[in-house]
N, C-alpha and C positions, 0 to 999 in steps of 0.2 A: 479407604485403603485400596480397594480394587481399582478405583479410578486412578490413583497415584501410580500403582504398579503398571497399569495399561499405558499411562503417559510415559513412564520411564522406558518401557519396552519400545514404544513408537519412536521416542527420541533416539534411543540407541540404534534402532534400525535405520532411521534417517541419516544419522552420522556415519554409519557404516556404508550405506548404499550410495548416498549422493552428495553429502556435504563436502566430502574431501575433494570432489571433482571441481567444485567452485573455487576459483582462485581468489583468496582474500586480498591479493595485491591489486585486483581490479578496483577496489574501493579504498582509496588512499585517505584514510581518516587520520586525524592528529589528536593527541591527548589534549583535553581542555584544561587550561591552566588552573591549578588549585582545586580540581574536582576529582582527582583520583583517590580511591579509598573511601568513597561515600558509603554509608551503611543504610540498608533498607530497614525501615521500621514497620511498614505494612504495605499490602497491595490494595490500592483503592479500586481499580477496575482493570480491564484487560490490557490497558496500555499506560496506566498511571501508578507510580509508586510514591508512597510517603517516605521521606528520608529522616534519619535520626536527628539531623540538624534542624528539622522543622520545615524544610522546603518540600515541594512536590516535584517529581520528575516525570515528564511525559516522554514515552519512547518515540523518537523521531522516525519519520518515514513510513509509518504503518497506520492502518485503520483497523479497528476491531469490530466484530459483528455485534449486532444488537439482538433483541428478542431471545429466542430459544437457545441460541448458542453463546450468549453473553457470559453466562456463568461458567461454561466449559472453558472459554477463552481466559477468563479471570483465573480459574483454577490452574490452567496451564502456566500462566505467568507466576503464580504463587509457588508452583512446584519448582520452577526454574530459579526463582529469586525470593525465597521465603524471608521472613523477618530475621535480621542478623547477618544477611548476606552482604559482603563487600563488593562493590562494583567499581569498575574503571570507566570513566566517561570519555567518549571520543566525539569528534565533530569535524566539520568541514571548515572551521575557522573559529571565530569568537563564539562562545556559548550563547545561543539565542534564548529568548523567553517567549512563551506564547501570550495570547491576549489576556489570559487569566493569571499571568505572572509565574507560570510553572517553568522550570528549567526543561530544556529540550536537548536530547543527546542520543547518540548511539551508545548502548550500554553493554559492557563486557564483564563476564565473570573473570577473576584473575587467571591468567595463563590460558584463556580460551581464544581460539582463532575466530569463533563465531559469535556475533552479537546476539543479545536476547531477541532482537528484531528478526534476525535470520532464523533463529531456532523456532520462534513462534510461527513464522511463515512455513518452515519445513514441517511443522506439526499440523499445518492446516488450520491454525487458530488466529490468523490475521491476513489482511490484504496488504499489498504494497500501496502506500498512500499516493496522493496526487502530486506531491512535490518532494522528491527525494533530495534534490539539490546538486547532484553530481551524476554524470552519465555512467561512470564505472560502477558506482554504488547502486544506481538504478538497475543496471544490467544484472548485477549479482543478485539483488533481491527479487527481481522479476523471474529470474531463472529458478530461484528457490521456490517461489510461489507456484510456478508452473509445474515443478516436480511434485509438489503436494497435491495439486489439482489433478494431475494425471494419475497419481496413485490413490486418489480419493481418500486422502487422510483428513482427519478433523472434520470441519463443516463441509468440506467438498464431497463427503459421502452423502450429504443431504441434497436431493435434487432442487430444493428450494433456494440453494445458494449458487446454482449454476448461473453464468452470465445471462442477462436478460436479452431477448431478441430486440433489435433496434427499431422494429416496426410494430411492436405491440403497444399501442397507444394507452390502453387502459392500465396495463401493468406499469408502464413508465409514469403515468399520472399518479398512481398510488404510491410511488417512491419519491415524490416531491420532497426535497429537503434532506434526502438520505444519500449516503455514499453507495454507489453501485458499480458493477461491471456490466457493460453492454457490448454485444457483438452484432455485427451486420456488415452489409456491403454498402459502401458509399456510392450513392447514385449520381451525385453532382457536387461540384465545388464552385462557389462564386464569392466575389468580394463585394461588399456593400459598405461604402464609407471607410471606416477604420477597422472593419471586422471581416474576417474570412469565415465563411459558413461551409461546413462539411455536412451535407444532407443525406440522410439514409432513406429518403422517400420524397415524393412530390409534396409541395406545400398543402396544408389542410388535411393531410392523411393521419396526422398524429405521430408520424415517425420522428425519431430523434434527429436533432441538429446539434453539431458540435461547433462552438465558436472559438476562434483564435484571433487575438488582437493582431492586426497587420504588423505592428512594430515588433512582434515576437516571431515573425515568419522565419527570420534567419536562424533563430535558436533551434527551430525544428529542422530546418534545411541542413544545417551542419552535421546533424546526426542521421541524415538519410531519410527524413520525414518531411520533405517539401510538401506542404498542404496541397499545392496544385497538382501533384502527381498521384494523389490518393483516390481520385475518381475511379470507380470500378474495383477498388481493392476491398477485400474483407479485412476488417480491423476489430480489435478489442479496445474499448474506451473505458476509462475509470474516472470517477469524479462525482460531484454532487448534482443531483437533478434539480433544475429550476423549471418553472413553467411560465411561459409567456403566451404566445399564440400557439405554442406546442412545447413538448419537452426539450430542454436544452442542457447540455453540459459544457461549461466553459473550460477549455484546455489552456493552461498557463505554462505547462512544462511538457517536454517531449515524452516523458515516461507515462503520461496519461494515454498515449495512443500506441498500441502494438499492431504492427502489420502482420496479419496471419497468412496472407499469400499475395 
């Protein structure tokens, strides 16, 4: 009960202090045909709902924490959308399915301007994911996440959830296969074959490299993130850590890279 009251207080404070400042018109979602009025049967985890019709719904555009904060994040979603809640599903086009067959959508309580995704981000119980799918929606969600991080809400109050330094080889190696946020200054940018490499340190040092397929360069450039202009810039990167000759994050969408200065 105490946890539910605390969550309600934090959500009310977020709505009063910052959510109203974010313009929902930045994110032009459309109702998904035949999906409004779905009813929640249960909360599976911090970003998955079981629906009364027997299908499962994954919250689009966010990632949820694992480990010590996983239960807190799940409890936050259960508070926002307990069993019996009716949701309106919105999207950027035709409703997609993930590789497990789950429905994927932005989810709204009736008459709410803020999606469940934005509420979880505002509470500090989720990260913006690696592929939001729309620049306006990405900007809105990233701004909400930033507000929670600056206010140290939710898991942002735990130093273990701070973005990882891009030059910490051992820490990055330990995160292989996990979704992370990483910060650092890009020391060099070079193209090899069909791939652009953003390097946070000299080869062999264990520093992170971010890869971007050359065919996607224009996608980044049109939103002001020309990869070739990022050398010497401090950035925040989000995505899944792979390990080849060193730690690598593949960036397939501009929202994975935030320029900090």
